[in-house]
C-alpha positions as CSV (number, residue, x, y, z in Angstrom):
1,M,-0.1,0.1,-0.2
2,S,1.6,3.4,-1.1
3,E,2.1,6.1,1.7
4,K,1.9,9.8,1.7
5,Q,4.4,12.2,2.3
6,R,4.2,14.4,5.2
7,T,5.4,17.6,6.4
8,L,5.1,19.7,9.9
9,K,1.7,21.2,10.6
10,S,3.1,24.8,11.9
11,S,6.5,26.2,12.2
12,I,8.8,25.2,15.2
13,R,11.3,27.5,16.8
14,L,13.9,26.6,19.0
15,S,17.3,28.1,20.5
16,G,20.5,26.7,21.8
17,I,24.3,27.1,21.3
18,G,26.5,26.0,18.7
19,L,28.8,22.9,20.0
20,H,31.8,23.6,18.1
21,T,31.1,27.6,16.9
22,G,29.6,28.5,20.9
23,E,27.6,30.9,18.7
24,K,23.9,30.9,19.8
25,V,21.7,30.1,17.3
26,N,17.8,30.7,16.6
27,V,16.4,27.8,14.3
28,E,12.9,27.8,12.5
29,I,11.6,24.4,11.2
30,C,8.9,25.1,8.6
31,P,6.8,22.9,6.8
32,A,7.6,22.7,2.9
33,P,5.8,21.4,0.0
34,D,5.7,17.7,-1.8
35,N,8.8,16.5,-3.0
36,H,10.8,19.2,-1.2
37,G,12.7,17.2,1.0
38,Y,15.2,18.8,3.9
39,K,17.1,22.3,3.0
40,F,18.7,24.6,5.1
41,Q,18.6,28.1,4.6
42,R,21.3,30.8,6.2
43,I,18.8,33.7,6.8
44,D,21.7,35.6,8.6
45,L,23.8,35.5,5.2
46,E,23.1,37.9,2.2
47,G,20.5,36.7,-0.2
48,E,19.9,34.0,2.9
49,P,21.3,30.6,1.0
50,I,20.0,27.4,0.7
51,I,21.6,24.3,1.3
52,K,20.1,20.8,0.1
53,A,20.6,18.4,2.6
54,D,22.5,16.0,0.2
55,A,25.6,13.6,1.1
56,D,27.2,15.2,-2.3
57,L,27.4,18.7,-0.7
58,V,29.3,17.4,2.7
59,V,32.7,19.3,3.1
60,A,33.7,18.3,6.5
61,T,33.0,15.2,8.9
62,D,35.1,16.5,12.0
63,R,32.8,15.7,15.0
64,G,29.9,16.4,13.1
65,T,28.6,16.6,9.5
66,T,28.8,20.1,7.6
67,L,27.1,21.0,4.6
68,E,28.4,23.7,2.3
69,A,26.3,24.9,-1.2
70,N,25.7,28.9,-2.5
71,G,28.9,30.2,-0.4
72,A,27.2,28.8,3.0
73,R,27.8,26.2,5.4
74,V,25.7,24.3,8.0
75,Y,27.8,22.5,10.8
76,T,26.4,19.5,12.7
77,T,23.1,18.6,10.8
78,E,23.0,15.1,12.0
79,H,21.0,15.3,15.1
80,L,18.1,17.6,13.5
81,L,18.0,15.6,10.4
82,A,17.6,12.2,12.8
83,A,14.7,14.0,14.5
84,L,13.1,14.8,11.1
85,Y,13.6,11.1,9.4
86,G,12.9,9.4,12.7
87,C,9.4,11.5,13.2
88,Q,8.8,10.3,9.3
89,V,8.6,14.1,8.0
90,D,9.5,14.2,4.7
91,N,9.5,18.1,3.6
92,A,10.9,20.8,5.9
93,L,12.7,24.3,5.6
94,I,15.0,24.6,8.6
95,K,16.2,28.1,9.0
96,L,19.2,29.2,11.2
97,D,20.5,33.0,12.0
98,A,24.2,31.0,12.5
99,P,26.1,28.7,11.2
100,E,25.5,25.7,13.2
101,V,22.6,23.8,14.4
102,P,22.3,24.3,18.1
103,I,23.2,21.3,19.9
104,M,20.8,21.2,22.8
105,D,21.3,18.3,25.1
106,G,23.1,16.4,22.6
107,S,20.6,14.2,21.4
108,S,17.6,14.4,18.8
109,L,14.9,14.4,21.7
110,P,14.4,18.2,21.9
111,F,13.8,18.5,18.1
112,V,11.8,15.1,18.3
113,K,9.2,16.6,21.2
114,A,9.0,20.2,19.2
115,I,7.9,18.0,15.7
116,E,5.5,16.1,18.1
117,E,4.2,19.1,19.5
118,A,4.0,20.8,16.0
119,G,2.1,17.8,14.5
120,Y,2.1,16.6,11.1
121,E,0.0,17.2,7.9
122,E,-0.5,14.7,5.1
123,Q,0.5,15.8,1.5
124,Q,-0.8,14.6,-2.0
125,A,2.7,13.5,-3.2
126,E,3.4,9.4,-2.3
127,R,6.8,8.4,-0.6
128,D,9.1,7.8,-3.3
129,Y,11.1,4.7,-1.3
130,F,14.5,3.6,-2.2
131,V,13.8,-0.4,-2.2
132,L,17.5,-2.0,-1.9
133,T,17.5,-4.9,-4.6
134,E,20.9,-6.2,-4.4
135,N,23.3,-6.6,-0.9
136,I,25.7,-3.6,-0.8
137,K,29.0,-4.2,1.1
138,W,31.4,-1.1,1.6
139,E,34.5,-0.7,4.0
140,D,37.2,1.2,4.8
141,A,39.7,-1.5,6.1
142,E,42.6,0.9,7.2
143,R,39.6,2.4,9.9
144,G,38.3,-0.7,10.2
145,I,34.8,0.7,9.4
146,E,32.4,-1.6,7.4
147,F,28.7,-1.2,6.0
148,L,26.4,-3.7,4.6
149,A,23.2,-3.1,3.2
150,V,20.4,-6.0,2.4
151,P,17.0,-5.9,1.0
152,D,14.6,-5.4,3.5
153,S,10.9,-4.6,3.8
154,E,11.6,-2.1,6.6
155,Y,14.4,0.7,7.4
156,R,16.5,-1.6,9.9
157,L,19.9,-0.9,11.5
158,T,22.2,-2.7,13.3
159,V,25.5,-0.7,14.7
160,M,28.6,-2.3,16.2
161,V,31.2,-0.3,18.0
162,D,34.1,-1.3,19.4
163,Y,36.9,1.3,21.0
164,N,39.0,-1.3,22.7
165,S,38.5,0.7,26.2
166,P,38.1,-0.1,29.8
167,V,34.9,2.1,30.0
168,L,33.2,1.5,26.3
169,G,34.4,-1.8,25.0
170,T,32.0,-3.6,22.3
171,Q,28.5,-2.5,22.3
172,H,25.5,-3.4,19.8
173,A,22.4,-1.4,18.9
174,T,19.5,-2.4,16.8
175,I,15.8,-0.8,15.7
176,Y,13.9,-3.1,13.5
177,N,11.8,-0.6,12.0
178,L,11.7,3.4,12.0
179,S,9.0,3.3,14.6
180,E,11.4,2.4,17.3
181,F,13.6,5.3,16.9
182,V,11.6,8.1,18.9
183,P,10.7,6.0,22.1
184,N,14.4,4.0,21.9
185,I,16.9,5.9,20.4
186,A,16.0,9.8,20.0
187,K,17.0,10.6,23.4
188,C,20.4,9.1,23.7
189,R,23.5,11.8,23.8
190,T,26.6,12.1,22.1
191,F,29.6,11.1,23.8
192,V,33.3,12.1,24.2
193,F,36.3,10.4,26.0
194,L,37.9,12.7,28.6
195,R,41.6,12.0,27.0
196,E,39.9,14.0,24.0
197,L,38.6,17.0,25.8
198,E,42.2,18.6,25.9
199,F,42.8,18.5,22.3
200,L,39.3,19.4,21.4
201,A,39.5,22.7,23.3
202,K,42.8,23.8,22.4
203,N,41.6,23.2,18.8
204,N,38.3,25.2,19.2
205,L,36.2,22.2,18.3
206,I,33.7,22.3,21.2
207,K,33.4,26.1,22.0
208,G,29.9,25.4,23.2
209,G,30.6,21.8,25.2
210,D,29.0,21.7,28.3
211,L,28.6,18.6,30.6
212,D,25.0,19.2,29.8
213,N,24.9,18.2,26.5
214,A,27.6,15.3,26.1
215,I,28.5,11.9,28.1
216,V,32.3,12.1,28.9
217,L,33.8,9.1,29.4
218,V,36.8,8.5,31.9
219,E,39.3,5.6,31.2
220,R,41.6,5.8,34.4
221,D,41.1,6.7,37.7
222,N,44.5,8.8,38.8
223,I,43.6,12.3,37.4
224,S,44.5,15.1,39.5
225,K,42.6,17.8,40.8
226,A,45.2,20.2,38.9
227,E,44.1,18.4,35.6
228,L,40.9,19.0,36.1
229,D,41.4,22.4,37.2
230,S,43.1,23.1,33.7
231,L,40.5,21.2,31.6
232,A,37.7,23.2,33.2
233,K,39.7,26.5,32.3
234,L,40.2,25.3,28.7
235,L,36.3,24.6,28.6
236,G,35.8,28.1,30.2
237,K,33.9,26.5,33.0
238,E,36.4,27.7,35.7
239,N,33.2,27.9,37.9
240,L,32.3,24.4,37.2
241,E,33.6,21.7,39.6
242,I,34.7,18.6,37.6
243,K,34.6,15.7,39.5
244,V,36.0,12.1,38.4
245,D,35.0,9.1,40.8
246,G,37.0,6.6,38.9
247,I,36.5,4.6,35.9
248,G,33.2,5.6,34.3
249,V,31.3,8.7,33.5
250,L,32.4,12.3,34.5
251,N,30.6,14.0,37.2
252,S,28.8,10.7,37.8
253,T,26.4,11.5,34.8
254,K,24.0,8.0,34.5
255,L,23.6,6.4,31.3
256,Q,20.1,6.3,30.0
257,Y,21.0,2.7,28.5
258,E,24.0,0.6,29.3
259,N,24.6,1.0,25.5
260,E,23.7,4.6,25.2
261,P,26.8,5.1,23.1
262,A,25.9,2.7,20.8
263,R,22.5,3.9,20.4
264,H,23.8,7.4,19.6
265,K,26.1,6.0,16.8
266,L,22.8,4.8,15.3
267,L,21.1,8.1,16.0
268,D,24.0,9.8,13.7
269,I,23.4,7.1,11.1
270,V,19.8,8.0,10.6
271,G,21.0,11.8,10.5
272,D,23.6,10.9,8.0
273,L,21.6,8.8,5.9
274,A,19.0,11.3,5.4
275,L,21.5,13.0,3.2
276,V,20.8,10.1,0.5
277,G,17.6,12.0,-0.1
278,R,14.8,9.5,-0.3
279,P,13.3,7.3,2.3
280,I,15.0,3.8,2.5
281,K,13.8,0.0,2.7
282,A,16.6,-1.9,3.6
283,H,18.7,-3.6,6.6
284,I,21.7,-1.3,7.1
285,L,24.3,-3.0,9.3
286,A,27.5,-0.8,10.4
287,A,30.5,-1.7,12.2
288,R,32.6,1.1,14.2
289,P,31.2,4.1,12.1
290,G,31.4,7.6,12.5
291,H,30.2,10.5,10.5
292,S,33.1,10.3,7.7
293,G,31.8,6.5,6.7
294,N,27.8,7.3,7.4
295,V,28.5,10.2,4.6
296,R,30.5,7.9,2.4
297,F,27.9,5.1,2.6
298,A,25.2,7.5,1.8
299,K,27.0,8.5,-1.3
300,V,27.2,4.7,-2.3
301,L,23.5,4.5,-1.7
302,K,23.2,7.3,-3.8
303,E,25.0,5.5,-6.8
304,Q,23.0,2.4,-6.2
305,I,19.8,4.6,-6.6
306,K,20.9,5.7,-10.1
307,K,21.9,2.2,-11.0
308,Q,18.4,0.9,-10.2
309,E,16.7,3.8,-11.6
310,K,18.6,3.1,-14.8
311,G,17.5,-0.2,-14.9
312,G,20.0,-1.9,-16.8
313,R,20.8,-5.1,-16.0
314,S,22.7,-8.0,-18.0
315,F,21.8,-11.8,-17.3
316,D,23.4,-15.0,-18.8
317,L,20.3,-16.7,-20.5
318,T,22.2,-19.2,-21.4
319,Q,21.8,-20.8,-17.9
320,T,19.7,-23.3,-16.6
321,V,19.5,-24.4,-13.1
322,F,15.6,-25.5,-13.4
323,D,14.3,-26.4,-16.7
324,I,10.3,-26.9,-17.3
325,N,10.1,-30.1,-16.5
326,T,11.4,-29.7,-13.1
327,I,9.4,-26.4,-12.7
328,E,6.1,-28.9,-13.3
329,K,7.2,-30.9,-10.6
330,M,7.6,-28.1,-8.4
331,L,4.4,-25.8,-9.4
332,P,0.9,-26.8,-9.4
333,H,0.1,-24.7,-12.3
334,R,-0.4,-25.9,-16.0
335,F,-1.1,-24.4,-19.4
336,P,-2.2,-22.1,-19.8
337,F,-1.3,-20.7,-16.5
338,L,2.0,-21.6,-15.9
339,M,4.0,-18.6,-16.5
340,V,7.7,-19.5,-16.0
341,D,9.6,-21.1,-18.5
342,R,13.2,-21.8,-17.0
343,I,14.9,-20.8,-13.6
344,I,18.7,-19.6,-14.5
345,E,19.9,-18.6,-11.2
346,I,19.5,-19.2,-7.8
347,T,20.9,-18.3,-4.5
348,E,20.3,-18.5,-1.0
349,N,18.4,-15.3,-0.9
350,S,17.5,-14.6,-4.7
351,I,16.0,-16.2,-7.8
352,V,16.2,-15.8,-11.3
353,G,13.5,-16.9,-13.6
354,I,12.5,-16.1,-17.3
355,K,8.9,-16.1,-19.5
356,N,9.0,-16.1,-23.3
357,I,6.1,-13.8,-24.7
358,T,4.9,-15.7,-27.7
359,M,1.9,-14.7,-30.0
360,N,0.5,-17.7,-29.2
361,E,-0.4,-16.8,-25.6
362,P,-4.2,-17.5,-25.3
363,I,-4.7,-13.9,-23.6
364,F,-4.0,-12.5,-26.8
365,T,-7.4,-13.1,-28.5
366,G,-8.6,-10.6,-26.5
367,H,-6.0,-8.3,-24.8
368,F,-5.9,-6.7,-27.7
369,P,-6.7,-7.5,-31.1
370,G,-4.4,-5.8,-33.5
371,N,-2.3,-4.5,-30.3
372,P,-1.2,-7.3,-28.2
373,V,-0.2,-6.4,-24.8
374,F,1.0,-8.7,-22.3
375,P,-1.2,-7.8,-18.8
376,G,0.4,-6.6,-15.9
377,V,-1.4,-8.8,-14.0
378,L,-0.2,-11.8,-15.4
379,Q,3.4,-10.3,-15.1
380,I,2.9,-10.3,-11.7
381,E,1.4,-13.8,-11.6
382,A,4.7,-15.0,-13.6
383,M,6.5,-13.0,-10.9
384,A,5.1,-14.8,-7.9
385,Q,5.5,-18.3,-9.7
386,V,9.2,-17.6,-9.7
387,G,9.2,-16.5,-6.2
388,G,6.9,-19.5,-5.4
389,I,9.6,-21.8,-7.0
390,F,12.3,-20.0,-4.7
391,A,9.9,-21.0,-1.7
392,L,9.3,-24.4,-2.5
393,N,13.0,-25.2,-3.4
394,Q,13.7,-24.5,0.9
395,V,11.4,-27.5,1.6
396,E,11.6,-31.3,1.2
397,E,9.0,-32.7,-0.8
398,P,8.2,-29.6,-2.9
399,H,5.5,-31.3,-4.6
400,L,3.2,-31.8,-1.3
401,Y,3.3,-27.9,-0.7
402,S,1.7,-24.9,-2.1
403,T,2.2,-21.2,-1.9
404,Y,-0.6,-18.4,-1.4
405,F,-0.5,-15.0,-2.0
406,L,-1.0,-12.8,1.3
407,K,-0.4,-9.3,0.0
408,I,1.0,-7.7,-3.2
409,D,2.7,-3.9,-2.7
410,N,4.1,-1.4,-4.4
411,V,3.4,-2.2,-8.1
412,K,4.6,-0.4,-11.0
413,F,4.9,-0.8,-14.7
414,K,7.5,1.1,-16.8
415,Q,6.9,-0.1,-20.4
416,K,4.6,-2.5,-22.5
417,V,5.8,-6.3,-22.6
418,I,4.7,-7.2,-26.3
419,P,5.2,-11.0,-28.4
420,G,8.7,-11.7,-28.8
421,D,9.8,-10.3,-25.7
422,T,11.8,-12.6,-23.1
423,V,10.8,-11.5,-19.5
424,V,13.5,-11.8,-16.9
425,F,12.0,-12.0,-12.9
426,E,14.7,-11.5,-10.6
427,L,13.3,-11.8,-6.9
428,V,15.3,-10.8,-3.7
429,L,14.3,-12.2,-0.4
430,A,13.1,-8.7,1.9
431,S,13.5,-10.8,5.2
432,P,14.2,-14.0,6.6
433,I,11.7,-16.6,5.8
434,R,9.6,-17.3,9.1
435,R,6.6,-19.6,10.0
436,G,6.5,-20.2,6.1
437,L,6.3,-16.3,5.3
438,V,8.0,-15.3,2.6
439,N,8.5,-11.6,1.6
440,M,10.2,-10.7,-1.7
441,I,11.0,-7.9,-3.7
442,G,10.8,-8.5,-7.7
443,K,11.5,-6.8,-10.6
444,A,11.2,-7.5,-14.2
445,Y,13.3,-7.0,-17.3
446,V,13.5,-6.9,-21.0
447,N,16.5,-6.7,-22.8
448,G,18.4,-5.4,-19.3
449,Q,15.6,-2.4,-19.0
450,Q,13.0,-2.7,-16.3
451,V,9.8,-2.9,-16.8
452,G,8.0,-3.5,-13.8
453,E,8.4,-4.1,-10.0
454,A,6.2,-5.3,-6.8
455,E,6.9,-6.3,-3.3
456,M,4.8,-9.5,-2.5
457,L,4.1,-11.9,0.7
458,A,3.0,-15.2,0.3
459,Q,2.9,-18.2,2.6
460,V,4.1,-21.8,2.0
461,I,1.6,-24.3,3.4
462,K,2.0,-28.5,3.5
463,D,-1.8,-29.1,1.8
464,K,-0.8,-32.9,0.6
465,V,0.0,-36.0,1.9
466,E,2.2,-38.5,0.3
467,A,0.5,-41.7,-0.8
């Protein structure tokens, strides 16, 4: 079922301090029209330039994600973008009177609360999801950063962080769909190691830093008062008493979750991958992520979108995994409703089958005389039969089972299929098979160009007994 885009019902106004610039900033998050996406506007500069939230416009990822366009920059965009994306606001114009988004409490929660208070306005345009159709792997071996995106019917994220630290070792965090972001992720705060603070302060990178907007992790228990006084002076907090009670968290700040740092890394990924520019349906797994890796992977996903939209795919049509005789032993269908001629590829999570369209198809008698067009509904049936073969291939004695449709979503037809065409159906498992439920994302191609697509859910049921 299609989903409509949405924006805010009314504008939101917030004020705060930029974490790195230390400048006071007023931000107004405004409703925006259909297909607008996220855009920042520097209203303090001449001409009030606009900067699109786009991975290709990222110019820096040091302790935050910085965008630049039209002679203007916006710093530390990730927490606000995560709030908008996590609240499923598709379109917003973000006006700033300073160069940096306010840090607030170091999480997305203040933005989320304001968004929920403003409410949502459903729009006319449909959400244009990027539905991943193949596994995408990317890594930076030198930095130990790894990303893997696999097809899924939801937006799922799994994060692993490993700092080889006595206070912050290996941690994991996961969301199984976007609805979990607000209750479980939005309030998780940014964090920094005490050993990093002096460097950051000396390099003017945390002018707005405070113990109220970051978790400070302490890895040693022999820190002198002189060191702490010097640190307070560097931070411009001479009147603040900084205390360390052994290894743990500075000033005894309590973590909201044992894995709050990993959850915050997940929050950052949501914000940085909002720069892809489309809502995503995929399971993304990240190991040791940071803003640099997040943004580079966002660019990889943008390239994948271009590839999928172009639709060019090559298949080796000379291969045969299952011929028509084997297919007839697996599927109950027969002429004129058996619509798979051959399976040319099958893996643990995908299958490719073909259907040759000839003028002898009975449907062309009436669809349409003088203008034969293979019906879209039969293209979907053929695609489903390919998916059925994949499902039945997972069980012993497949001839004792049947597959039944439960749901079809996001069906699109891009061009006509006519006699003489060979239609190649490629289906990828969207999620693991559970309780006989098989969810697959399918695409149809003719001569390497995409002609249709659909997402389908079926159930495999044993309905026969061996005689």
